[in-house]
BABALUM-623188 format. One record per residue (C-alpha): chain; x, y, z; residue in one letter. Coordinates in steps of 0.1 Angstrom, whole numbers. Example, Ala and Ser with C-alpha at 12.3 -4.5 7.8 and 13.67 -1.06 7.14 Angstrom:
2
c:east:north:up:r
A:123:-45:78:A
A:137:-11:71:S
# end
This chain:
110
c:east:north:up:r
A:726:1598:89:M
A:718:1614:123:G
A:704:1581:133:K
A:735:1561:127:H
A:757:1585:147:L
A:766:1575:182:R
A:784:1592:210:V
A:817:1578:217:V
A:827:1583:253:P
A:860:1601:258:S
A:889:1582:275:K
A:882:1602:306:L
A:846:1592:307:G
A:856:1555:303:T
A:881:1558:331:I
A:854:1575:353:R
A:829:1548:347:Q
A:855:1520:354:D
A:864:1540:386:F
A:828:1543:397:E
A:820:1506:390:R
A:851:1494:409:R
A:845:1518:438:N
A:809:1505:441:S
A:822:1469:442:E
A:848:1478:467:L
A:821:1496:489:E
A:801:1464:487:K
A:830:1443:498:K
A:838:1468:527:I
A:801:1466:539:E
A:803:1428:538:Q
A:837:1428:557:M
A:822:1452:583:E
A:792:1429:588:E
A:816:1399:591:E
A:837:1418:616:K
A:806:1428:636:M
A:795:1390:636:N
A:830:1379:646:L
A:830:1403:676:R
A:796:1389:686:L
A:808:1353:684:D
A:838:1365:704:M
A:816:1380:730:D
A:796:1348:733:V
A:827:1327:735:Q
A:841:1350:763:N
A:809:1348:782:L
A:808:1310:778:E
A:845:1308:790:T
A:838:1330:819:E
A:808:1309:829:K
A:830:1277:826:L
A:857:1293:847:R
A:832:1303:875:K
A:818:1267:873:G
A:853:1253:876:K
A:860:1275:906:N
A:828:1265:922:K
A:835:1228:917:A
A:870:1232:931:E
A:855:1251:961:G
A:829:1223:966:D
A:857:1197:964:L
A:878:1215:990:D
A:848:1217:1012:S
A:841:1180:1007:L
A:877:1172:1016:K
A:874:1192:1047:T
A:842:1175:1057:D
A:857:1142:1051:Y
A:887:1150:1073:K
A:863:1161:1100:K
A:843:1130:1097:L
A:873:1108:1099:R
A:884:1126:1130:F
A:850:1121:1145:S
A:850:1085:1137:M
A:883:1080:1153:K
A:873:1099:1184:T
A:841:1077:1186:V
A:862:1046:1182:E
A:884:1058:1211:L
A:855:1067:1232:E
A:840:1032:1227:K
A:874:1017:1234:T
A:877:1037:1266:S
A:841:1028:1275:E
A:849:991:1269:K
A:880:994:1289:R
A:861:1009:1318:C
A:835:982:1316:Q
A:863:955:1316:E
A:878:972:1346:I
A:844:972:1364:Q
A:841:935:1356:E
A:875:927:1369:E
A:868:947:1401:K
A:836:927:1406:I
A:856:895:1400:K
A:883:906:1425:A
A:855:915:1451:D
A:840:880:1447:R
A:875:864:1451:W
A:881:885:1482:E
A:848:874:1497:R
A:855:838:1488:K
A:888:840:1504:L
A:875:857:1536:Q
# end
């Protein structure tokens, strides 16, 4: 008869076993969640670094664009100045030619 006897756990023992099993499951879930949280933080850090890199690139591009605009304005001004110089040189040349013509006419008339 001793072989057929078995120990029946008490109600408290059953509750304790259920609690320990549930506690173990919850600890595993907590560990998974903490790992996911760490991974999300890493992802967020990477995203922040990429955002900052893009922001710096944008600022540099805007600075380069402003510099190009300034250079363009200076170039246009230089071109206008050169055109005016050419125009004044051409006018001086025309005046010289007219003086030469006037001198020739004066000599002819004398």
